[in-house]
C-alpha positions, 0 to 999 in steps of 0.5 A, a space after each residue: 825355352 825348353 832345354 833340348 835333351 842330348 843323350 851321349 853314349 860312351 862305350 870305350 876308352 877312345 870314344 871318351 877321348 873323342 867326345 869329351 869336349 862335346 860333353 863339356 860343351 853340352 853340359 855348359 850350354 844353357 839351352 841343352 841338358 846332357 844325358 850320359 850313358 856309359 857302357 861296354 868296355 868303358 865300365 871294365 877295369 881290364 880296359 882302363 876303367 874309363 868311368 873313373 876318369 869320367 867321374 874325376 873330370 866331372 861327368 856323372 853318368 845318367 845310366 849304365 849299360 853292362 853289355 860286353 860278352 866275354 871272349 873277344 871273338 866275332 861272335 861275342 862282338 855280335 852278341 854284345 851289340 845285340 845286348 846293347 840294343 836291348 838295354 839302350 832301347 829300355 834306357 831311351 824309353 825311360 830318358 826320352 832324349 830329343 837327340 842321341 849322339 853316337 861316336 865313330 865306328 866301333 861295334 858298340 856304336 851300332 847298338 846305339 844307332 839301331 836302338 835310337 833309329 827304331 825308336 824314332 829319336 834323331 840320331 847324330 853321328 861324329 866321324 862319318 864319311 871316313 875310310 879305313 879299309 876294315 870292318 869298321 867301314 861297314 859299321 861307320 857307313 851303316 850308322 851314317 845311313 841311320 843318322 840324321 845329323 852328321 859331324 864329319 872331321 875333315 872336308 873330304 869326309 863331309 864330301 863323301 857323306 853327301 856323295 853317299 846320299 846324305 842331305 847336305 843340309 844335315 852335314 856340318 864340318 866341325 873337325 874332330 873333338 879329340 883335337 880340342 883335347 890336344 889343343 887344350 893339353 898343349 897349352 898346359 904344363 905337365 910334369 913327369 907322367 911316369 911318376 903320376 902313373 906309378 901303376 901298371 906292369 913292367 920296368 920303371 922308365 926315365 921321363 927324361 930319356 927318349 921313349 916310344 908309345 905303343 898302342 896296337 889293337 886287334 883287327 877283327 877281320 884278322 883276329 886269328 893273327 893278333 898274337 903273331 902280329 903283336 909278337 912282330 911289334 914286340 920284337 921290333 921295339 926290343 930291337 930298338 933298345 928304347 924305352 916304351 910305354 905300351 897300352 893294353 888293347 881294346 875289346 875287339 875280336 882278337 884282344 885276347 891274342 894281343 893280351 896273351 902275347 904281351 903277358 908272355 913277353 912280360 913273363 919272359 923279358 922282365 928286364 926290358 925297359 917297357 911299362 904296360 898301362 891300361 889307361 891315361 886321362 885324355 890330356 895326359 895321353 896327349 902330353 905323353 904322345 907330344 913328348 914321345 919320340 915316336 908313336 907305334 901301332 895302329 891306333 887312329 890317335 897317331 893319325 888324328 891327334 898325331 897330325 896336330 902334334 907333329 908326333 912321328 908315327 909308325 902305323 902298322 898293318 891294315 887297320 887304318 889303311 885308307 884314313 886320311 893322314 898327314 906327313 907324320 905317318 909311315 905305313 908298314 906291314 906286320 914285319 919286325 924288320 920293317 917296323 924296326 927300320 921305320 921306328 929308327 927313321 921316325 926317331 931320327 926325323 923328330 917332330 913334324 910341322 903341325 897339320 890342321 887336317 882333323 880340326 883346329 880345336 873348337 869342335 866341341 862348342 860347334 857341335 853343341 851349338 848345332 845340336 841346339 839350333 838345328 832342325 830335328 827330323 826323323 825323316 831322311 831325304 836322300 840327296 839322290 832324289 
């Protein structure tokens, strides 16, 4: 039996953590061949050099796409998407994959979906059918309408895909692959991660004392407010007096505003117990989140992996507005006082019970098996007809 060639395009730090178990399962499958394209911010040092982590974990890229236009504005996001279409079309023509797999809802994934669709290559999509209330919804749903195979993370998301007109026979409820990483990591022992990751900027932290993890990205529809929104979170964290591990933002419009606020803080408050990092490996980020007293910000990690880990989460602003969440999440506005009070409440509460809302830890293998066995077609039939 000839192997099916599955081309996966990884474009960012969160994309890798949300697809790594699938990469491993495809790589290990006797009837599948992994074609791995790495591009966009996954190649850039200031966004964590995800490519280095991938190589260290045994994934050697088949090809690369350099398509990020500097500026972190809506216009640069649009131009980066256009460059991605141009470059990926050439790579797909050369590699001739049987299936292209794209991840979630970032603007770079739109380029993958457009290039594959126009080249008559069956497109598979993870994390469709979800709602957040931001521009990501439009991107996610547009990719859904281009995709031929769907791997939703939750039962509700799968039902929404069918209500959107997708053929039920192409919708496979697998759970989120990021939960695979969480399940594997939780079974492992780990030591002092602050010693393992001595780089970064800021104060040295005490692994044995309670700490916060902060991961706040810009909201592309609110990019002009990114600086002031970050200032509010900084003030709330400062007011708690707790140690904090803070990660630099992603490449979306407004990223420069977030980074500027963080750099200003570093220059003016060097004595505060905050350490800034660009990236941890997927397992180590899970270990960090599992040990944290609270995760603060607007990353879906707190909602997805956090639900499984039971990590207390303070979710800020509109970025995750309508995403399904477990009981571990408190939602607040961009108000320093609200954030501060919510952190105090969550730290006092402590761990929540584990919730399997986003899966049970076997999504990667299930997705690989489906990609081998499912019928491939470039034709789409709406369930409305």
